C-alpha positions in Angstrom: 75.2 44.4 -74.4 75.1 47.8 -76.0 78.8 48.3 -75.6 79.4 45.0 -77.1 77.3 45.8 -80.2 79.0 49.2 -80.5 82.4 47.7 -80.4 81.4 45.0 -82.9 79.9 47.7 -85.0 83.1 49.7 -85.1 85.4 46.7 -85.6 83.9 45.3 -88.7 84.2 48.4 -90.8 87.9 49.0 -89.7 88.5 45.3 -90.4 87.3 45.7 -93.8 89.3 48.8 -94.6 92.7 47.4 -93.1 95.4 46.5 -95.6 95.7 42.6 -96.1 99.4 42.4 -95.9 101.9 40.9 -98.3 101.3 39.8 -101.9 101.6 36.3 -103.2 100.1 34.6 -100.3 98.7 31.0 -100.9 96.3 28.9 -99.0 96.4 25.1 -99.1 93.5 22.9 -97.5 94.0 19.3 -97.0 91.0 17.0 -96.2 92.2 13.9 -94.3 89.7 11.2 -93.6 86.8 13.3 -95.0 85.4 10.3 -96.9 84.2 10.3 -100.4 83.4 13.6 -102.3 79.7 14.6 -102.3 77.7 12.9 -105.2 76.8 14.9 -108.2 73.2 16.2 -108.3 71.0 13.5 -109.9 68.3 14.4 -112.3 65.4 12.0 -112.9 63.7 11.5 -116.2 61.3 9.2 -118.0 62.6 8.1 -121.3 60.3 7.0 -124.2 62.5 4.7 -126.3 59.9 4.4 -129.1 60.3 8.0 -129.9 63.5 9.1 -128.1 61.6 11.6 -125.9 62.7 12.5 -122.4 60.2 13.7 -119.8 61.3 15.6 -116.6 58.4 14.7 -114.3 59.4 17.1 -111.6 59.5 20.1 -114.1 56.8 18.8 -116.2 58.6 19.3 -119.5 59.4 17.1 -122.4 62.7 17.0 -124.4 62.6 15.6 -128.0 64.9 16.1 -131.1 63.8 18.3 -133.9 66.4 18.0 -136.7 69.8 18.6 -135.0 68.3 20.6 -132.1 66.8 19.4 -128.8 63.5 21.1 -127.9 62.1 21.6 -124.4 58.3 22.0 -124.2 55.5 21.5 -122.0 53.3 19.8 -124.7 54.4 17.6 -127.4 53.5 17.8 -131.0 50.7 15.5 -132.2 53.0 13.0 -133.8 54.1 11.9 -130.3 50.4 11.2 -129.3 51.2 7.6 -128.2 54.6 7.5 -126.6 54.5 3.8 -125.6 56.3 2.5 -122.4 58.9 4.5 -120.7 62.1 3.6 -118.6 63.2 5.7 -115.7 66.7 7.2 -115.9 69.0 9.1 -113.7 71.5 11.7 -115.2 74.1 13.8 -113.6 73.2 16.9 -115.5 70.1 18.8 -116.7 70.6 17.6 -120.4 69.4 13.9 -120.6 70.1 13.8 -124.4 73.8 14.0 -123.6 73.9 10.2 -123.5 71.0 9.7 -126.1 73.2 7.2 -128.3 73.8 5.0 -125.2 70.2 5.1 -124.2 69.0 4.3 -127.7 71.4 1.2 -127.8 70.3 0.1 -124.3 66.5 0.5 -125.0 65.7 -0.4 -128.7 62.8 1.6 -129.7 61.1 -1.3 -131.4 60.8 -3.1 -128.0 59.0 -0.2 -126.4 56.2 0.7 -128.8 
């Protein structure tokens, strides 16, 4: 066992120092029968249509629009005291407001006060 470890200990540094050979080499990988690609990571949010506020219940943070910018905060300003009902959303990225116009059209604010 000691001899094996000694040989491996000598081989790895030598392999790292050895020249790699020719230039311009390319590698192509083909996946046959591998099935569908892995799904994109899903983020879950609560969306409060009455105010256009998103809540990430895993990270315990809110997202709301303040002028042209979206704000991320642990506590909402007093104007959002009564958020009304929420709907659950799944998003494929960590920015739920990226589809804000679609969410606002699908969940009219006046129906969720």
